[in-house]
C-alpha positions in Angstrom: 176.9 -39.2 100.0 175.0 -36.5 98.1 174.8 -32.8 99.2 171.2 -33.1 100.5 172.2 -36.0 102.8 175.1 -34.0 104.2 172.9 -30.9 104.8 170.3 -33.1 106.5 172.9 -34.7 108.8 174.3 -31.2 109.7 170.8 -29.8 110.4 170.0 -32.8 112.6 173.2 -32.4 114.5 172.5 -28.7 115.1 169.0 -29.4 116.3 170.2 -32.1 118.7 172.9 -29.8 120.0 170.4 -27.1 120.6 168.1 -29.4 122.4 171.0 -30.7 124.5 171.9 -27.1 125.5 168.2 -26.4 126.3 168.0 -29.5 128.6 171.3 -28.6 130.3 170.0 -25.1 131.0 166.5 -26.2 132.1 165.7 -25.1 135.6 169.0 -23.2 135.9 168.8 -20.2 133.6 166.2 -17.4 134.2 162.9 -17.6 132.3 162.4 -16.1 128.9 160.6 -16.5 125.6 160.6 -20.1 124.2 163.3 -20.4 121.6 163.0 -22.2 118.3 165.6 -24.8 117.3 168.8 -23.3 115.8 167.4 -19.7 115.3 166.5 -19.2 119.0 164.5 -16.1 119.6 165.5 -14.2 116.5 162.0 -14.0 115.2 160.7 -12.5 118.6 163.4 -9.8 118.7 163.7 -6.8 116.5 167.4 -7.1 115.6 167.3 -3.5 114.2 166.4 -2.3 117.7 167.5 -4.8 120.3 167.2 -2.4 123.3 163.5 -1.8 122.5 162.8 -5.5 122.3 164.6 -6.2 125.6 162.6 -3.5 127.3 159.4 -5.3 126.2 160.7 -8.6 127.3 161.6 -7.2 130.7 158.0 -6.1 131.2 157.0 -9.7 130.8 159.8 -11.7 132.4 161.3 -9.2 135.0 164.8 -7.8 135.5 166.6 -11.1 134.8 165.7 -13.2 131.8 167.1 -15.4 129.1 167.0 -15.0 125.3 168.6 -17.1 122.6 170.5 -15.4 119.8 170.8 -18.4 117.6 171.6 -21.5 119.7 173.4 -19.7 122.5 171.6 -18.5 125.6 172.2 -15.0 126.8 171.1 -13.8 130.2 169.8 -10.2 130.2 170.1 -7.9 133.2 167.6 -5.1 133.1 167.3 -2.2 135.6 169.6 -0.6 138.1 169.2 -3.1 140.9 170.1 -6.1 138.8 173.0 -4.3 137.0 174.5 -3.0 140.2 174.3 -6.4 141.9 176.1 -8.0 139.0 178.7 -5.4 137.9 179.5 -3.7 141.2 178.5 -6.0 144.1 179.7 -9.1 142.3 182.1 -7.6 139.8 184.6 -10.5 139.8 182.1 -13.1 138.9 180.7 -11.0 136.0 184.0 -9.8 134.7 184.3 -12.1 131.8 183.9 -11.0 128.2 181.1 -12.6 126.4 181.4 -14.0 122.9 181.5 -11.5 120.0 182.2 -13.7 117.0 182.8 -11.1 114.4 185.6 -9.6 116.5 186.8 -12.9 118.0 187.4 -14.1 114.4 190.1 -11.4 114.0 191.7 -11.0 117.4 191.3 -14.6 118.8 191.0 -13.4 122.4 194.0 -11.1 122.6 194.1 -7.4 123.6 192.2 -5.7 126.4 188.6 -5.3 125.2 187.7 -8.8 123.9 190.1 -10.9 126.0 189.5 -13.1 129.1 191.2 -14.7 132.0 194.8 -14.1 133.1 195.7 -12.7 129.7 193.1 -9.9 130.1 194.1 -9.2 133.7 197.7 -8.9 132.9 197.2 -6.8 129.7 194.7 -4.5 131.3 196.8 -4.0 134.4 199.9 -3.2 132.3 198.1 -0.9 129.9 196.6 1.1 132.7 200.0 1.5 134.3 201.5 2.7 131.0 198.6 5.1 130.3 199.1 6.7 133.7 202.8 7.0 133.1 202.0 8.7 129.8 199.9 11.3 131.6 196.3 9.8 131.7 194.3 11.6 134.3 197.1 14.2 134.9 197.7 17.8 133.9 200.0 16.6 131.0 197.1 15.0 129.2 194.9 18.0 129.8 197.5 20.2 128.2 197.6 17.9 125.1 193.8 18.0 124.8 193.8 21.8 125.1 196.5 22.1 122.4 194.6 19.8 120.1 191.3 21.7 120.8 192.9 24.9 119.6 194.0 23.1 116.4 190.4 22.1 116.0 189.2 25.7 116.5 191.6 26.9 113.8 190.4 24.1 111.4 186.8 25.1 112.1 187.6 28.8 111.3 188.9 27.7 107.9 185.4 26.4 107.0 184.6 30.2 106.7 181.1 29.6 108.3 180.2 27.4 105.3 178.0 24.3 105.7 180.2 21.3 106.7 180.0 17.8 108.0 181.9 17.9 111.3 182.6 14.2 111.5 186.2 14.2 110.3 187.4 17.2 112.3 185.7 16.1 115.5 187.4 12.7 115.2 190.9 14.3 114.6 191.2 15.5 118.2 190.7 12.3 120.2 192.6 10.4 117.5 195.6 12.8 117.8 195.5 12.7 121.6 195.6 8.9 121.7 198.3 8.9 119.0 200.5 11.1 121.2 200.2 8.4 123.9 200.7 5.3 121.6 203.0 6.7 118.9 204.4 9.9 120.5 203.3 11.9 117.5 200.2 13.6 116.1 198.9 14.0 112.5 198.3 17.2 110.7 194.6 17.3 109.8 195.4 17.3 106.1 197.5 14.0 106.4 196.1 11.3 104.2 197.0 8.5 106.6 194.9 10.3 109.3 192.0 10.6 106.9 192.2 6.9 106.0 192.4 5.8 109.6 189.4 7.9 110.7 187.5 6.7 107.6 188.0 3.1 108.8 187.1 3.9 112.4 183.8 5.5 111.3 183.0 2.7 108.9 183.8 0.1 111.6 181.5 1.6 114.2 178.7 1.8 111.6 179.2 -1.7 110.4 179.3 -3.4 113.9 176.0 -1.6 114.6 174.2 -3.0 111.6 171.6 -5.8 111.4 174.1 -7.9 109.4 176.6 -8.0 112.2 173.9 -8.9 114.7 173.0 -11.9 112.5 176.7 -12.8 112.1 177.2 -12.9 115.9 174.1 -15.1 116.2 175.0 -17.5 113.3 178.8 -17.2 112.7 179.0 -20.8 111.4 176.8 -19.7 108.4 177.3 -16.0 108.0 181.1 -16.2 107.8 180.8 -18.0 104.4 178.4 -15.4 102.9 179.3 -12.1 101.3 178.5 -9.1 103.4 179.6 -6.1 105.4 181.6 -8.3 107.8 184.2 -8.7 105.1 184.5 -4.9 104.9 185.1 -4.9 108.6 187.8 -7.5 108.3 189.5 -5.5 105.5 189.3 -2.2 107.4 190.8 -3.8 110.6 193.5 -5.5 108.6 194.6 -2.2 107.1 194.6 -0.6 110.5 196.7 -3.5 111.8 199.2 -3.0 109.0 199.6 0.6 110.0 200.2 -0.4 113.6 202.8 -3.1 112.4 204.7 -0.4 110.5 204.8 1.8 113.6 206.0 -1.1 115.8 208.8 -1.8 113.3 209.9 1.9 113.5 209.9 1.7 117.3 212.0 -1.5 117.2 214.6 0.2 115.1 215.0 3.1 117.5 214.1 1.6 120.9 216.0 2.8 123.9 215.4 0.4 126.8 216.2 3.0 129.3 214.0 5.7 127.9 210.6 4.5 126.7 208.8 7.2 124.7 205.3 5.9 124.4 202.9 2.9 124.8 204.6 0.8 122.1 208.0 1.3 123.7 206.8 0.2 127.1 205.2 -2.9 125.6 208.3 -3.9 123.6 210.5 -3.6 126.7 208.0 -5.8 128.6 208.2 -8.3 125.7 212.0 -8.4 125.9 211.9 -9.0 129.6 209.6 -11.9 129.2 211.0 -13.4 126.0 212.0 -16.6 127.9 208.6 -17.1 129.4 206.7 -19.3 127.1 203.4 -18.5 128.9 203.9 -14.8 128.6 201.0 -12.7 127.5 203.3 -10.0 126.1 203.6 -11.1 122.5 203.7 -9.3 119.1 200.1 -10.4 118.4 198.9 -9.1 121.7 200.8 -5.8 121.2 199.1 -5.1 117.9 195.7 -6.0 119.2 196.1 -4.0 122.4 197.2 -0.9 120.4 194.2 -1.3 118.1 192.0 -1.6 121.2 193.3 1.6 122.7 193.4 3.4 119.4 189.9 2.4 118.5 188.3 2.9 121.9 190.1 6.2 122.3 188.9 7.6 119.0 185.5 6.5 117.7 183.3 6.6 120.9 184.4 10.1 121.9 184.1 11.5 118.4 180.7 10.0 117.9 179.5 11.4 121.2 180.7 14.8 120.1 179.1 14.5 116.7 175.8 13.5 118.3 176.2 16.2 120.9 176.4 19.0 118.4 173.3 17.7 116.6 171.4 17.9 119.9 172.7 21.4 120.5 171.5 22.4 117.0 168.1 20.9 117.9 168.1 22.9 121.2 169.6 26.3 120.6 168.4 27.5 124.0 170.7 24.9 125.7 173.6 26.2 123.5 172.9 29.8 124.6 173.0 28.8 128.3 176.3 27.0 127.9 177.8 30.1 126.2 176.5 32.3 128.9 178.3 30.1 131.5 181.5 30.0 129.4 181.5 33.8 129.2 180.9 34.2 132.9 183.4 31.7 134.1 186.1 31.5 131.4 185.7 34.6 129.3 187.2 35.0 125.8 190.9 35.4 126.5 191.9 32.0 127.9 191.2 28.4 127.2 188.7 26.4 129.3 190.4 24.0 131.7 189.2 21.1 133.9 189.3 23.3 136.9 186.5 25.3 135.4 184.1 22.4 135.4 183.2 22.7 139.1 182.1 26.3 138.4 180.1 25.3 135.3 177.3 23.0 136.5 175.1 23.6 133.5 177.8 22.7 131.0 178.7 19.7 133.1 175.0 18.7 133.1 174.7 19.0 129.3 177.8 16.8 128.7 176.2 14.1 131.0 172.8 14.5 129.4 174.3 14.1 125.9 175.8 10.8 127.0 172.6 9.7 128.8 170.3 10.6 125.9 172.2 9.1 123.0 172.8 5.8 124.9 175.9 5.2 122.7 176.4 1.5 123.5 172.9 0.4 124.7 173.8 -3.1 126.0 177.5 -2.4 126.7 179.8 -5.1 125.3 178.7 -8.7 126.2 179.9 -9.9 129.6 180.2 -13.5 130.8 180.4 -15.2 134.2 183.8 -16.4 135.2 182.5 -19.4 137.2 179.3 -21.2 137.9 177.3 -18.4 139.5 174.1 -18.4 141.6 172.4 -15.1 140.8 169.2 -14.5 142.7 167.5 -17.9 142.4 169.2 -18.9 139.1 172.3 -20.8 138.3 174.5 -19.4 135.5 177.0 -21.9 134.2 180.6 -20.7 133.8 180.9 -18.9 130.4 177.2 -17.9 130.2 176.9 -14.7 128.1 175.4 -11.7 129.9 173.9 -8.6 128.3 173.8 -5.6 130.6 171.1 -3.1 129.5 172.6 0.3 130.0 169.5 1.7 128.3 167.4 0.5 131.3 169.6 2.8 133.6 170.1 5.8 131.3 166.4 5.9 130.3 164.9 4.9 133.7 161.8 7.1 134.0 161.9 7.3 137.8 165.5 8.5 137.9 165.2 10.7 134.7 161.6 11.9 134.3 160.7 12.0 130.6 163.8 10.1 129.7 163.2 10.3 125.9 163.5 14.1 126.1 166.8 15.9 126.0 166.9 17.8 129.3 170.1 18.9 131.1 167.8 19.4 134.2 168.2 15.6 134.7 171.6 16.4 136.2 170.7 19.6 138.1 169.2 20.1 141.5 166.6 22.7 142.4 169.4 25.3 143.0 171.0 24.7 139.7 173.9 22.7 141.1 175.2 19.6 139.3 173.5 16.5 140.6 175.2 13.1 140.3 173.3 9.9 139.5 174.2 6.4 140.3 172.2 5.4 137.2 174.7 7.2 135.0 176.8 4.2 133.7 177.5 5.4 130.2 181.0 3.9 130.6 179.6 0.7 132.2 180.9 -0.3 135.6 182.8 -2.8 137.6 185.9 -4.7 136.4 185.0 -4.0 132.8 184.4 -0.3 133.1 185.9 1.6 130.1 189.6 2.0 130.8 189.6 5.4 129.1 186.7 6.9 131.0 188.7 9.7 132.6 190.2 10.7 129.3 186.9 10.7 127.5 185.2 12.8 130.2 188.1 15.3 129.9 187.9 15.4 126.1 184.1 15.9 126.0 184.1 18.8 128.4 187.2 20.6 127.0 186.2 20.2 123.3 182.6 21.2 123.8 183.6 24.3 125.7 186.4 25.3 123.3 184.0 25.0 120.3 181.2 27.1 122.0 183.7 29.6 123.3 184.6 30.5 119.7 181.5 29.7 117.6 177.8 29.8 117.4 176.3 26.7 115.8 173.9 27.4 112.9 171.6 24.7 111.6 170.7 24.5 107.9 167.1 23.6 108.8 164.7 24.8 111.4 165.6 23.2 114.7 162.2 21.7 115.2 162.7 19.7 111.9 166.0 18.1 113.1 165.6 14.4 113.7 168.0 13.1 116.4 166.8 9.5 116.1 169.8 7.1 115.5 170.0 5.8 112.0 171.2 2.4 113.3 170.9 0.9 116.8 173.0 -2.2 117.2 176.2 -2.5 119.2 176.2 1.3 119.1 173.7 4.1 118.3 174.8 5.8 115.1 173.7 9.4 114.7 172.3 10.7 111.4 174.5 12.6 109.1 174.1 16.3 109.1 175.8 19.6 108.2 176.1 22.9 110.1 177.8 26.2 110.0 180.4 27.3 112.6 179.8 31.1 113.0 182.8 32.8 114.7 181.9 34.8 117.8 
């Protein structure tokens, strides 16, 4: 049998499989654009800007519709009512993790972020318990962030008001905070291992947001065998996993079962307790993946939000000035800002929320799936159906946030200047799959921003009106453009 015949048979099989899937879904899934065999709706969607394409499709098909990324149907929820109904009102049914092939290839359903079923429930429940034991949401973790923030201030002073790219230094703080929880130690900012780890985190976030990875997730059976940036992602994560393995070995050699020091110790003790349970979710593979999940989620998203936030403050110096006035009035110069100050600093609180709203860091969240056959509105979603939740449709809703494409802290302030909450603010998603580190991230963003602006004025290298805040890539995440600035001591 020659190569042409083999390819023809494979192509015929894929087309028949696609048509079978379409027939199975007919009359059950929501309406949407007609897909083509094998490639689905790829030609009708701008893969470089999926959120914009989904917005246009929502205008035509309504708040619940179906698109095909390759051969697999994905149900899209667009707008507050549909998202709330799924993630909050029916959180259990929509608590599955949808397929993300480029990551599934590496972790094979382990960890917290990309796992499902009982394994996910047990690992998440255990991890949240340990994180609370390690001070998450308590004064102890606030103290750690404040200490790290002062290290950041000193590092910024050493730039001597010269132009610098803030990416690395802004990532050091959340990385060291999460390291203190996982490994019970921090890195000096000059440490080569820290520099390498953060380099990989930055590259990973950029890679998974590219067009190539969107294509990989749509056509993994083809893309996996091609050269491309997915191989860089695999290499980076492998190196990070090797680092974690080294740390685990160190912990095994010095483990005291009666005195757990950090996240790894707690997990190792749990593994020992369940070593005779063949069905146990607490395995070495799951430990390494879970640590990577916590490490990655606790570092890159917060540092990227800060990096994007400083760019927005450079673009809007009048906003920066108002924050500094509030810091001067409430905190002064002779003590560090603390979380207690936030209730007395409504403008700063509003700016932090507006940064997250405006940048729309993870536009479609991570893919969800339904955990059982689910009737949603008048449609039937078979168990395992992938669901995209458009967070953009909430964060940029023009009725809730007038002129949503403008950066305006007033979106979170009432007529008296008090902070105003919004149910539409789901930057951390919602429901069963809400970000486990939401409390930590909120604390870090407020404390780090106030520490920086308490000590420095931000100076742009170009006229503020010439600063472009458009993301350079919009895929899984919104990647801010690179820039430099000067930190001028106050």
